[in-house]
PQR file with spaces between the fields and no chain letter, atoms N, CA, C, O and H, PARSE charges and radii, in Angstrom:
ATOM       1  N    UNK     1      34.300  226.195   15.554 -0.4000 1.5000
ATOM       2  CA   UNK     1      34.528  224.652   14.775 -0.0000 2.0000
ATOM       3  C    UNK     1      33.745  225.078   13.633  0.5500 1.7000
ATOM       4  O    UNK     1      32.989  226.048   13.692 -0.5500 1.4000
ATOM       5  N    UNK     2      33.912  224.361   12.578 -0.4000 1.5000
ATOM       6  CA   UNK     2      32.907  224.810   11.169 -0.0000 2.0000
ATOM       7  C    UNK     2      32.333  223.337   11.022  0.5500 1.7000
ATOM       8  O    UNK     2      32.904  222.379   11.543 -0.5500 1.4000
ATOM       9  H    UNK     2      34.526  223.573   12.530  0.4000 1.0000
ATOM      10  N    UNK     3      31.210  223.223   10.306 -0.4000 1.5000
ATOM      11  CA   UNK     3      30.313  221.859   10.155 -0.0000 2.0000
ATOM      12  C    UNK     3      30.343  221.814    8.770  0.5500 1.7000
ATOM      13  O    UNK     3      29.946  222.737    8.058 -0.5500 1.4000
ATOM      14  H    UNK     3      30.746  224.001    9.883  0.4000 1.0000
ATOM      15  N    UNK     4      30.867  220.624    8.312 -0.4000 1.5000
ATOM      16  CA   UNK     4      30.206  220.637    6.897 -0.0000 2.0000
ATOM      17  C    UNK     4      29.373  219.825    6.766  0.5500 1.7000
ATOM      18  O    UNK     4      29.508  218.799    7.432 -0.5500 1.4000
ATOM      19  H    UNK     4      31.189  219.874    8.890  0.4000 1.0000
ATOM      20  N    UNK     5      28.272  219.941    5.931 -0.4000 1.5000
ATOM      21  CA   UNK     5      27.056  218.861    5.871 -0.0000 2.0000
ATOM      22  C    UNK     5      27.211  218.101    3.872  0.5500 1.7000
ATOM      23  O    UNK     5      27.336  218.711    2.810 -0.5500 1.4000
ATOM      24  H    UNK     5      28.162  220.774    5.390  0.4000 1.0000
ATOM      25  N    UNK     6      27.140  216.926    4.104 -0.4000 1.5000
ATOM      26  CA   UNK     6      26.984  216.083    2.805 -0.0000 2.0000
ATOM      27  C    UNK     6      26.355  216.486    2.157  0.5500 1.7000
ATOM      28  O    UNK     6      26.670  216.852    1.025 -0.5500 1.4000
ATOM      29  H    UNK     6      27.038  216.430    4.967  0.4000 1.0000
ATOM      30  N    UNK     7      25.058  216.571    2.739 -0.4000 1.5000
ATOM      31  CA   UNK     7      23.978  215.962    2.428 -0.0000 2.0000
ATOM      32  C    UNK     7      23.105  217.145    1.994  0.5500 1.7000
ATOM      33  O    UNK     7      23.287  218.109    2.737 -0.5500 1.4000
ATOM      34  H    UNK     7      24.802  216.273    3.658  0.4000 1.0000
ATOM      35  N    UNK     8      22.181  217.376    0.984 -0.4000 1.5000
ATOM      36  CA   UNK     8      21.662  218.310    0.567 -0.0000 2.0000
ATOM      37  C    UNK     8      20.244  218.438    1.687  0.5500 1.7000
ATOM      38  O    UNK     8      20.044  217.596    2.562 -0.5500 1.4000
ATOM      39  H    UNK     8      22.033  216.593    0.380  0.4000 1.0000
ATOM      40  N    UNK     9      19.306  219.695    1.452 -0.4000 1.5000
ATOM      41  CA   UNK     9      18.149  219.851    2.891 -0.0000 2.0000
ATOM      42  C    UNK     9      17.404  218.281    2.254  0.5500 1.7000
ATOM      43  O    UNK     9      17.847  217.584    1.341 -0.5500 1.4000
ATOM      44  H    UNK     9      19.468  220.380    0.741  0.4000 1.0000
ATOM      45  N    UNK    10      16.083  218.037    3.138 -0.4000 1.5000
ATOM      46  CA   UNK    10      15.699  216.923    2.772 -0.0000 2.0000
ATOM      47  C    UNK    10      14.482  217.494    1.835  0.5500 1.7000
ATOM      48  O    UNK    10      13.733  216.747    1.206 -0.5500 1.4000
ATOM      49  H    UNK    10      15.723  218.604    3.879  0.4000 1.0000
ATOM      50  N    UNK    11      14.408  218.636    1.830 -0.4000 1.5000
ATOM      51  CA   UNK    11      13.215  219.211    0.640 -0.0000 2.0000
ATOM      52  C    UNK    11      14.012  219.592   -0.349  0.5500 1.7000
ATOM      53  O    UNK    11      13.483  220.477   -1.022 -0.5500 1.4000
ATOM      54  H    UNK    11      15.017  219.244    2.340  0.4000 1.0000
ATOM      55  N    UNK    12      15.115  219.271   -0.727 -0.4000 1.5000
ATOM      56  CA   UNK    12      15.767  219.556   -1.819 -0.0000 2.0000
ATOM      57  C    UNK    12      15.101  218.437   -3.203  0.5500 1.7000
ATOM      58  O    UNK    12      15.028  217.213   -3.101 -0.5500 1.4000
ATOM      59  H    UNK    12      15.544  218.552   -0.180  0.4000 1.0000
ATOM      60  N    UNK    13      14.623  219.355   -4.592 -0.4000 1.5000
ATOM      61  CA   UNK    13      14.215  218.197   -5.264 -0.0000 2.0000
ATOM      62  C    UNK    13      15.459  218.217   -6.241  0.5500 1.7000
ATOM      63  O    UNK    13      16.257  219.130   -6.450 -0.5500 1.4000
ATOM      64  H    UNK    13      14.682  220.350   -4.675  0.4000 1.0000
ATOM      65  N    UNK    14      15.387  216.859   -6.813 -0.4000 1.5000
ATOM      66  CA   UNK    14      15.969  216.752   -7.805 -0.0000 2.0000
ATOM      67  C    UNK    14      15.637  217.046   -9.201  0.5500 1.7000
ATOM      68  O    UNK    14      14.475  216.934   -9.594 -0.5500 1.4000
ATOM      69  H    UNK    14      14.739  216.118   -6.643  0.4000 1.0000
ATOM      70  N    UNK    15      16.688  217.455  -10.053 -0.4000 1.5000
ATOM      71  CA   UNK    15      16.065  218.001  -11.424 -0.0000 2.0000
ATOM      72  C    UNK    15      16.864  217.399  -12.348  0.5500 1.7000
ATOM      73  O    UNK    15      18.036  217.334  -11.977 -0.5500 1.4000
ATOM      74  H    UNK    15      17.631  217.546   -9.733  0.4000 1.0000
ATOM      75  N    UNK    16      16.620  216.893  -13.522 -0.4000 1.5000
ATOM      76  CA   UNK    16      17.275  216.408  -14.934 -0.0000 2.0000
ATOM      77  C    UNK    16      18.268  216.935  -14.820  0.5500 1.7000
ATOM      78  O    UNK    16      18.317  218.093  -14.405 -0.5500 1.4000
ATOM      79  H    UNK    16      15.668  216.946  -13.823  0.4000 1.0000
ATOM      80  N    UNK    17      19.195  216.342  -15.106 -0.4000 1.5000
ATOM      81  CA   UNK    17      20.936  216.358  -15.476 -0.0000 2.0000
ATOM      82  C    UNK    17      21.532  216.126  -13.666  0.5500 1.7000
ATOM      83  O    UNK    17      22.738  215.938  -13.508 -0.5500 1.4000
ATOM      84  H    UNK    17      19.155  215.402  -15.443  0.4000 1.0000
ATOM      85  N    UNK    18      20.655  216.160  -12.493 -0.4000 1.5000
ATOM      86  CA   UNK    18      21.438  216.451  -11.474 -0.0000 2.0000
ATOM      87  C    UNK    18      22.027  215.100  -11.284  0.5500 1.7000
ATOM      88  O    UNK    18      21.195  214.231  -11.549 -0.5500 1.4000
ATOM      89  H    UNK    18      19.675  216.313  -12.622  0.4000 1.0000
ATOM      90  N    UNK    19      23.212  214.614  -10.905 -0.4000 1.5000
ATOM      91  CA   UNK    19      24.032  213.926  -10.316 -0.0000 2.0000
ATOM      92  C    UNK    19      24.334  213.541   -8.630  0.5500 1.7000
ATOM      93  O    UNK    19      24.636  214.341   -7.744 -0.5500 1.4000
ATOM      94  H    UNK    19      23.888  215.319  -10.690  0.4000 1.0000
ATOM      95  N    UNK    20      24.145  212.034   -8.512 -0.4000 1.5000
ATOM      96  CA   UNK    20      24.423  211.952   -7.390 -0.0000 2.0000
ATOM      97  C    UNK    20      25.674  210.745   -6.783  0.5500 1.7000
ATOM      98  O    UNK    20      25.656  209.623   -7.289 -0.5500 1.4000
ATOM      99  H    UNK    20      23.899  211.384   -9.232  0.4000 1.0000
ATOM     100  N    UNK    21      26.329  210.951   -6.099 -0.4000 1.5000
ATOM     101  CA   UNK    21      27.344  210.454   -5.763 -0.0000 2.0000
ATOM     102  C    UNK    21      27.354  209.188   -4.813  0.5500 1.7000
ATOM     103  O    UNK    21      27.574  209.409   -3.622 -0.5500 1.4000
ATOM     104  H    UNK    21      26.343  211.862   -5.688  0.4000 1.0000
ATOM     105  N    UNK    22      27.177  208.111   -5.150 -0.4000 1.5000
ATOM     106  CA   UNK    22      26.778  207.304   -4.026 -0.0000 2.0000
ATOM     107  C    UNK    22      28.465  206.522   -3.752  0.5500 1.7000
ATOM     108  O    UNK    22      29.195  206.287   -4.715 -0.5500 1.4000
ATOM     109  H    UNK    22      26.999  207.932   -6.118  0.4000 1.0000
ATOM     110  N    UNK    23      28.840  206.229   -2.454 -0.4000 1.5000
ATOM     111  CA   UNK    23      29.971  205.737   -1.757 -0.0000 2.0000
ATOM     112  C    UNK    23      29.776  204.346   -0.967  0.5500 1.7000
ATOM     113  O    UNK    23      29.170  204.429    0.102 -0.5500 1.4000
ATOM     114  H    UNK    23      28.247  206.420   -1.672  0.4000 1.0000
ATOM     115  N    UNK    24      30.074  203.502   -1.242 -0.4000 1.5000
ATOM     116  CA   UNK    24      30.111  202.120   -0.605 -0.0000 2.0000
ATOM     117  C    UNK    24      30.693  201.288   -0.690  0.5500 1.7000
ATOM     118  O    UNK    24      31.523  201.394   -1.593 -0.5500 1.4000
ATOM     119  H    UNK    24      30.566  203.435   -2.110  0.4000 1.0000
ATOM     120  N    UNK    25      30.723  200.018    0.046 -0.4000 1.5000
ATOM     121  CA   UNK    25      31.755  198.993   -0.367 -0.0000 2.0000
ATOM     122  C    UNK    25      30.906  198.078   -1.738  0.5500 1.7000
ATOM     123  O    UNK    25      29.747  198.168   -2.143 -0.5500 1.4000
ATOM     124  H    UNK    25      30.049  199.932    0.779  0.4000 1.0000
ATOM     125  N    UNK    26      32.031  197.228   -2.179 -0.4000 1.5000
ATOM     126  CA   UNK    26      31.859  196.459   -3.574 -0.0000 2.0000
ATOM     127  C    UNK    26      30.701  195.627   -3.423  0.5500 1.7000
ATOM     128  O    UNK    26      30.368  195.207   -4.531 -0.5500 1.4000
ATOM     129  H    UNK    26      32.973  197.155   -1.849  0.4000 1.0000
ATOM     130  N    UNK    27      29.693  195.077   -2.191 -0.4000 1.5000
ATOM     131  CA   UNK    27      29.080  194.548   -2.004 -0.0000 2.0000
ATOM     132  C    UNK    27      27.800  195.394   -1.801  0.5500 1.7000
ATOM     133  O    UNK    27      26.671  194.906   -1.851 -0.5500 1.4000
ATOM     134  H    UNK    27      29.964  195.418   -1.291  0.4000 1.0000
ATOM     135  N    UNK    28      28.085  196.806   -1.549 -0.4000 1.5000
ATOM     136  CA   UNK    28      26.558  197.484   -1.969 -0.0000 2.0000
ATOM     137  C    UNK    28      26.422  198.082   -2.971  0.5500 1.7000
ATOM     138  O    UNK    28      25.397  198.738   -3.154 -0.5500 1.4000
ATOM     139  H    UNK    28      29.002  197.203   -1.508  0.4000 1.0000
ATOM     140  N    UNK    29      27.493  198.019   -3.969 -0.4000 1.5000
ATOM     141  CA   UNK    29      27.345  198.341   -5.325 -0.0000 2.0000
ATOM     142  C    UNK    29      27.020  197.350   -6.151  0.5500 1.7000
ATOM     143  O    UNK    29      26.302  197.480   -7.142 -0.5500 1.4000
ATOM     144  H    UNK    29      28.326  197.486   -3.820  0.4000 1.0000
ATOM     145  N    UNK    30      27.652  196.103   -5.687 -0.4000 1.5000
ATOM     146  CA   UNK    30      26.430  194.972   -6.216 -0.0000 2.0000
ATOM     147  C    UNK    30      24.720  194.642   -6.139  0.5500 1.7000
ATOM     148  O    UNK    30      23.842  194.337   -6.945 -0.5500 1.4000
ATOM     149  H    UNK    30      28.235  195.998   -4.882  0.4000 1.0000
ATOM     150  N    UNK    31      24.815  194.885   -4.742 -0.4000 1.5000
ATOM     151  CA   UNK    31      22.993  195.186   -4.765 -0.0000 2.0000
ATOM     152  C    UNK    31      22.656  196.328   -5.176  0.5500 1.7000
ATOM     153  O    UNK    31      21.502  196.267   -5.601 -0.5500 1.4000
ATOM     154  H    UNK    31      25.528  195.133   -4.087  0.4000 1.0000
ATOM     155  N    UNK    32      23.074  197.316   -5.262 -0.4000 1.5000
ATOM     156  CA   UNK    32      22.243  198.315   -6.183 -0.0000 2.0000
ATOM     157  C    UNK    32      22.206  198.500   -7.391  0.5500 1.7000
ATOM     158  O    UNK    32      21.295  199.144   -7.912 -0.5500 1.4000
ATOM     159  H    UNK    32      24.011  197.365   -4.917  0.4000 1.0000
ATOM     160  N    UNK    33      23.282  197.920   -8.124 -0.4000 1.5000
ATOM     161  CA   UNK    33      22.972  197.274   -9.442 -0.0000 2.0000
ATOM     162  C    UNK    33      22.117  196.471   -9.554  0.5500 1.7000
ATOM     163  O    UNK    33      21.410  196.578  -10.556 -0.5500 1.4000
ATOM     164  H    UNK    33      24.022  197.397   -7.701  0.4000 1.0000
ATOM     165  N    UNK    34      21.885  195.558   -8.765 -0.4000 1.5000
ATOM     166  CA   UNK    34      20.405  194.491   -9.153 -0.0000 2.0000
ATOM     167  C    UNK    34      19.001  195.403   -8.639  0.5500 1.7000
ATOM     168  O    UNK    34      18.079  195.394   -9.455 -0.5500 1.4000
ATOM     169  H    UNK    34      22.459  195.470   -7.951  0.4000 1.0000
ATOM     170  N    UNK    35      18.852  195.909   -7.807 -0.4000 1.5000
ATOM     171  CA   UNK    35      17.879  196.770   -7.780 -0.0000 2.0000
ATOM     172  C    UNK    35      17.472  197.898   -8.680  0.5500 1.7000
ATOM     173  O    UNK    35      16.349  198.394   -8.771 -0.5500 1.4000
ATOM     174  H    UNK    35      19.601  195.916   -7.144  0.4000 1.0000
ATOM     175  N    UNK    36      18.787  198.293   -9.464 -0.4000 1.5000
ATOM     176  CA   UNK    36      18.332  199.066  -10.342 -0.0000 2.0000
ATOM     177  C    UNK    36      17.995  198.025  -11.807  0.5500 1.7000
ATOM     178  O    UNK    36      17.332  198.447  -12.755 -0.5500 1.4000
ATOM     179  H    UNK    36      19.699  197.890   -9.390  0.4000 1.0000
ATOM     180  N    UNK    37      18.527  196.774  -11.759 -0.4000 1.5000
ATOM     181  CA   UNK    37      18.463  196.279  -13.380 -0.0000 2.0000
ATOM     182  C    UNK    37      17.200  195.152  -13.460  0.5500 1.7000
ATOM     183  O    UNK    37      16.643  194.713  -14.467 -0.5500 1.4000
ATOM     184  H    UNK    37      19.066  196.431  -10.990  0.4000 1.0000
ATOM     185  N    UNK    38      16.963  194.861  -12.108 -0.4000 1.5000
ATOM     186  CA   UNK    38      15.925  193.588  -11.985 -0.0000 2.0000
ATOM     187  C    UNK    38      14.584  193.962  -11.778  0.5500 1.7000
ATOM     188  O    UNK    38      14.258  194.466  -10.703 -0.5500 1.4000
ATOM     189  H    UNK    38      17.415  195.217  -11.290  0.4000 1.0000
ATOM     190  N    UNK    39      13.846  193.795  -12.595 -0.4000 1.5000
ATOM     191  CA   UNK    39      12.055  194.593  -12.436 -0.0000 2.0000
ATOM     192  C    UNK    39      11.541  193.855  -11.460  0.5500 1.7000
ATOM     193  O    UNK    39      10.679  194.353  -10.736 -0.5500 1.4000
ATOM     194  H    UNK    39      14.110  193.386  -13.468  0.4000 1.0000
ATOM     195  N    UNK    40      11.986  192.513  -11.262 -0.4000 1.5000
ATOM     196  CA   UNK    40      11.106  192.367   -9.463 -0.0000 2.0000
ATOM     197  C    UNK    40      11.598  192.857   -8.605  0.5500 1.7000
ATOM     198  O    UNK    40      10.910  193.176   -7.635 -0.5500 1.4000
ATOM     199  H    UNK    40      12.686  192.109  -11.850  0.4000 1.0000
ATOM     200  N    UNK    41      13.102  193.130   -8.629 -0.4000 1.5000
ATOM     201  CA   UNK    41      13.529  193.834   -7.073 -0.0000 2.0000
ATOM     202  C    UNK    41      13.100  195.468   -7.518  0.5500 1.7000
ATOM     203  O    UNK    41      12.797  196.263   -6.628 -0.5500 1.4000
ATOM     204  H    UNK    41      13.661  192.871   -9.417  0.4000 1.0000
ATOM     205  N    UNK    42      13.104  195.746   -8.488 -0.4000 1.5000
ATOM     206  CA   UNK    42      12.773  197.228   -8.218 -0.0000 2.0000
ATOM     207  C    UNK    42      10.835  197.054   -8.010  0.5500 1.7000
ATOM     208  O    UNK    42      10.485  197.510   -6.921 -0.5500 1.4000
ATOM     209  H    UNK    42      13.349  195.100   -9.211  0.4000 1.0000
ATOM     210  N    UNK    43       9.845  196.583   -8.724 -0.4000 1.5000
ATOM     211  CA   UNK    43       8.854  196.469   -8.099 -0.0000 2.0000
ATOM     212  C    UNK    43       8.697  196.233   -6.417  0.5500 1.7000
ATOM     213  O    UNK    43       7.979  196.859   -5.637 -0.5500 1.4000
ATOM     214  H    UNK    43      10.129  196.213   -9.608  0.4000 1.0000
ATOM     215  N    UNK    44       9.447  195.324   -6.196 -0.4000 1.5000
ATOM     216  CA   UNK    44       9.775  195.266   -4.375 -0.0000 2.0000
ATOM     217  C    UNK    44      10.045  196.275   -3.931  0.5500 1.7000
ATOM     218  O    UNK    44       9.350  196.632   -2.980 -0.5500 1.4000
ATOM     219  H    UNK    44      10.030  194.815   -6.830  0.4000 1.0000
ATOM     220  N    UNK    45      10.799  196.900   -4.242 -0.4000 1.5000
ATOM     221  CA   UNK    45      11.417  198.218   -3.198 -0.0000 2.0000
ATOM     222  C    UNK    45      10.484  198.836   -3.825  0.5500 1.7000
ATOM     223  O    UNK    45      10.242  199.619   -2.906 -0.5500 1.4000
ATOM     224  H    UNK    45      11.363  196.610   -5.015  0.4000 1.0000
ATOM     225  N    UNK    46       9.526  199.232   -4.884 -0.4000 1.5000
ATOM     226  CA   UNK    46       8.702  200.521   -5.313 -0.0000 2.0000
ATOM     227  C    UNK    46       7.429  200.341   -4.203  0.5500 1.7000
ATOM     228  O    UNK    46       6.958  201.290   -3.576 -0.5500 1.4000
ATOM     229  H    UNK    46       9.722  198.596   -5.630  0.4000 1.0000
ATOM     230  N    UNK    47       6.898  198.738   -4.068 -0.4000 1.5000
ATOM     231  CA   UNK    47       5.520  198.743   -3.817 -0.0000 2.0000
ATOM     232  C    UNK    47       5.479  197.691   -2.606  0.5500 1.7000
ATOM     233  O    UNK    47       4.455  197.420   -1.980 -0.5500 1.4000
ATOM     234  H    UNK    47       7.280  197.968   -4.578  0.4000 1.0000
ATOM     235  N    UNK    48       6.714  197.155   -2.376 -0.4000 1.5000
ATOM     236  CA   UNK    48       6.829  196.410   -1.019 -0.0000 2.0000
ATOM     237  C    UNK    48       6.191  195.031   -1.157  0.5500 1.7000
ATOM     238  O    UNK    48       6.032  194.271   -0.202 -0.5500 1.4000
ATOM     239  H    UNK    48       7.546  197.376   -2.884  0.4000 1.0000
ATOM     240  N    UNK    49       5.798  194.732   -2.547 -0.4000 1.5000
ATOM     241  CA   UNK    49       5.517  193.257   -3.444 -0.0000 2.0000
ATOM     242  C    UNK    49       6.119  192.739   -4.039  0.5500 1.7000
ATOM     243  O    UNK    49       6.293  193.385   -5.072 -0.5500 1.4000
ATOM     244  H    UNK    49       5.926  195.350   -3.323  0.4000 1.0000
ATOM     245  N    UNK    50       6.653  191.800   -4.048 -0.4000 1.5000
ATOM     246  CA   UNK    50       7.211  191.058   -5.376 -0.0000 2.0000
ATOM     247  C    UNK    50       6.580  190.011   -5.999  0.5500 1.7000
ATOM     248  O    UNK    50       6.343  188.881   -5.573 -0.5500 1.4000
ATOM     249  H    UNK    50       6.511  191.275   -3.209  0.4000 1.0000
ATOM     250  N    UNK    51       6.251  190.694   -7.426 -0.4000 1.5000
ATOM     251  CA   UNK    51       5.654  189.852   -8.474 -0.0000 2.0000
ATOM     252  C    UNK    51       5.951  188.262   -8.282  0.5500 1.7000
ATOM     253  O    UNK    51       6.881  187.744   -7.664 -0.5500 1.4000
ATOM     254  H    UNK    51       6.443  191.612   -7.773  0.4000 1.0000
ATOM     255  N    UNK    52       4.783  187.583   -9.065 -0.4000 1.5000
ATOM     256  CA   UNK    52       5.597  186.243   -8.893 -0.0000 2.0000
ATOM     257  C    UNK    52       6.134  185.997  -10.793  0.5500 1.7000
ATOM     258  O    UNK    52       5.810  186.531  -11.854 -0.5500 1.4000
ATOM     259  H    UNK    52       4.028  188.004   -9.568  0.4000 1.0000
ATOM     260  N    UNK    53       7.054  184.939  -10.397 -0.4000 1.5000
ATOM     261  CA   UNK    53       8.173  185.054  -11.164 -0.0000 2.0000
ATOM     262  C    UNK    53       7.695  183.724  -12.006  0.5500 1.7000
ATOM     263  O    UNK    53       7.766  184.077  -13.183 -0.5500 1.4000
ATOM     264  H    UNK    53       7.318  184.505   -9.536  0.4000 1.0000
ATOM     265  N    UNK    54       7.391  182.813  -11.973 -0.4000 1.5000
ATOM     266  CA   UNK    54       7.174  181.527  -12.177 -0.0000 2.0000
ATOM     267  C    UNK    54       5.885  181.805  -13.309  0.5500 1.7000
ATOM     268  O    UNK    54       5.167  182.805  -13.289 -0.5500 1.4000
ATOM     269  H    UNK    54       7.333  182.526  -11.017  0.4000 1.0000
ATOM     270  N    UNK    55       5.784  180.715  -14.254 -0.4000 1.5000
ATOM     271  CA   UNK    55       4.623  180.643  -15.350 -0.0000 2.0000
ATOM     272  C    UNK    55       3.550  180.470  -14.302  0.5500 1.7000
ATOM     273  O    UNK    55       2.760  181.407  -14.183 -0.5500 1.4000
ATOM     274  H    UNK    55       6.368  179.902  -14.270  0.4000 1.0000
ATOM     275  N    UNK    56       3.413  179.491  -13.579 -0.4000 1.5000
ATOM     276  CA   UNK    56       2.242  179.058  -12.899 -0.0000 2.0000
ATOM     277  C    UNK    56       1.368  180.230  -12.100  0.5500 1.7000
ATOM     278  O    UNK    56       0.170  180.509  -12.087 -0.5500 1.4000
ATOM     279  H    UNK    56       4.055  178.730  -13.676  0.4000 1.0000
ATOM     280  N    UNK    57       2.670  180.840  -11.368 -0.4000 1.5000
ATOM     281  CA   UNK    57       2.348  181.305  -10.343 -0.0000 2.0000
ATOM     282  C    UNK    57       1.646  182.869  -11.074  0.5500 1.7000
ATOM     283  O    UNK    57       0.632  183.332  -10.552 -0.5500 1.4000
ATOM     284  H    UNK    57       3.644  180.613  -11.378  0.4000 1.0000
ATOM     285  N    UNK    58       2.231  183.521  -12.183 -0.4000 1.5000
ATOM     286  CA   UNK    58       2.063  184.306  -12.712 -0.0000 2.0000
ATOM     287  C    UNK    58       0.379  184.560  -13.561  0.5500 1.7000
ATOM     288  O    UNK    58      -0.252  185.585  -13.820 -0.5500 1.4000
ATOM     289  H    UNK    58       3.055  183.145  -12.607  0.4000 1.0000
ATOM     290  N    UNK    59       0.035  182.756  -13.855 -0.4000 1.5000
ATOM     291  CA   UNK    59      -0.969  182.801  -14.885 -0.0000 2.0000
ATOM     292  C    UNK    59      -2.241  182.688  -13.740  0.5500 1.7000
ATOM     293  O    UNK    59      -3.387  183.042  -14.016 -0.5500 1.4000
ATOM     294  H    UNK    59       0.548  181.923  -13.645  0.4000 1.0000
ATOM     295  N    UNK    60      -1.784  182.058  -12.219 -0.4000 1.5000
ATOM     296  CA   UNK    60      -2.729  182.052  -10.931 -0.0000 2.0000
ATOM     297  C    UNK    60      -3.142  183.637  -10.670  0.5500 1.7000
ATOM     298  O    UNK    60      -4.197  184.027  -10.169 -0.5500 1.4000
ATOM     299  H    UNK    60      -0.853  181.771  -11.995  0.4000 1.0000
ATOM     300  N    UNK    61      -2.291  184.262  -11.030 -0.4000 1.5000
ATOM     301  CA   UNK    61      -2.141  185.783  -10.297 -0.0000 2.0000
ATOM     302  C    UNK    61      -3.299  186.696  -11.344  0.5500 1.7000
ATOM     303  O    UNK    61      -4.213  187.391  -10.901 -0.5500 1.4000
ATOM     304  H    UNK    61      -1.434  183.945  -11.437  0.4000 1.0000
ATOM     305  N    UNK    62      -2.955  186.465  -12.936 -0.4000 1.5000
ATOM     306  CA   UNK    62      -4.048  186.731  -13.476 -0.0000 2.0000
ATOM     307  C    UNK    62      -5.136  186.701  -14.026  0.5500 1.7000
ATOM     308  O    UNK    62      -5.789  187.391  -14.808 -0.5500 1.4000
ATOM     309  H    UNK    62      -2.212  185.901  -13.296  0.4000 1.0000
ATOM     310  N    UNK    63      -5.241  185.578  -13.364 -0.4000 1.5000
ATOM     311  CA   UNK    63      -6.863  184.748  -13.070 -0.0000 2.0000
ATOM     312  C    UNK    63      -7.494  185.115  -11.748  0.5500 1.7000
ATOM     313  O    UNK    63      -8.716  185.176  -11.619 -0.5500 1.4000
ATOM     314  H    UNK    63      -4.710  185.017  -12.728  0.4000 1.0000
ATOM     315  N    UNK    64      -6.779  185.319  -10.924 -0.4000 1.5000
ATOM     316  CA   UNK    64      -7.065  185.883   -9.705 -0.0000 2.0000
ATOM     317  C    UNK    64      -7.624  187.555   -9.384  0.5500 1.7000
ATOM     318  O    UNK    64      -8.308  188.008   -8.466 -0.5500 1.4000
ATOM     319  H    UNK    64      -5.786  185.269  -11.029  0.4000 1.0000
ATOM     320  N    UNK    65      -6.975  188.216  -10.617 -0.4000 1.5000
ATOM     321  CA   UNK    65      -7.300  189.353  -10.763 -0.0000 2.0000
ATOM     322  C    UNK    65      -8.117  189.936  -11.936  0.5500 1.7000
ATOM     323  O    UNK    65      -8.371  191.073  -12.334 -0.5500 1.4000
ATOM     324  H    UNK    65      -6.420  187.848  -11.363  0.4000 1.0000
ATOM     325  N    UNK    66      -8.372  188.887  -12.259 -0.4000 1.5000
ATOM     326  CA   UNK    66      -9.511  188.976  -13.783 -0.0000 2.0000
ATOM     327  C    UNK    66      -9.350  189.129  -14.790  0.5500 1.7000
ATOM     328  O    UNK    66     -10.212  189.361  -15.637 -0.5500 1.4000
ATOM     329  H    UNK    66      -8.166  187.963  -11.936  0.4000 1.0000
ATOM     330  N    UNK    67      -7.609  188.990  -15.020 -0.4000 1.5000
ATOM     331  CA   UNK    67      -6.751  189.496  -16.141 -0.0000 2.0000
ATOM     332  C    UNK    67      -6.671  188.502  -17.581  0.5500 1.7000
ATOM     333  O    UNK    67      -6.619  187.309  -17.279 -0.5500 1.4000
ATOM     334  H    UNK    67      -6.909  188.802  -14.331  0.4000 1.0000
ATOM     335  N    UNK    68      -6.655  188.728  -18.878 -0.4000 1.5000
ATOM     336  CA   UNK    68      -6.543  187.990  -19.548 -0.0000 2.0000
ATOM     337  C    UNK    68      -5.328  187.182  -19.539  0.5500 1.7000
ATOM     338  O    UNK    68      -5.183  186.276  -20.359 -0.5500 1.4000
ATOM     339  H    UNK    68      -6.698  189.696  -19.123  0.4000 1.0000
């Protein structure tokens, strides 16, 4: 029996020009599009923390971090 591997090895490095095929439901497509287009969501996915979105909370964060 032949085994077909649909994924590259875990140590495979992506290079410029490589293309990735994503397959999933319409809901998954919408969520993925949101992750790629919403800066707050991208920040959350990368760091695990969501940046403050409201004016009050953004200013409060700047003051607590000592930013201008």
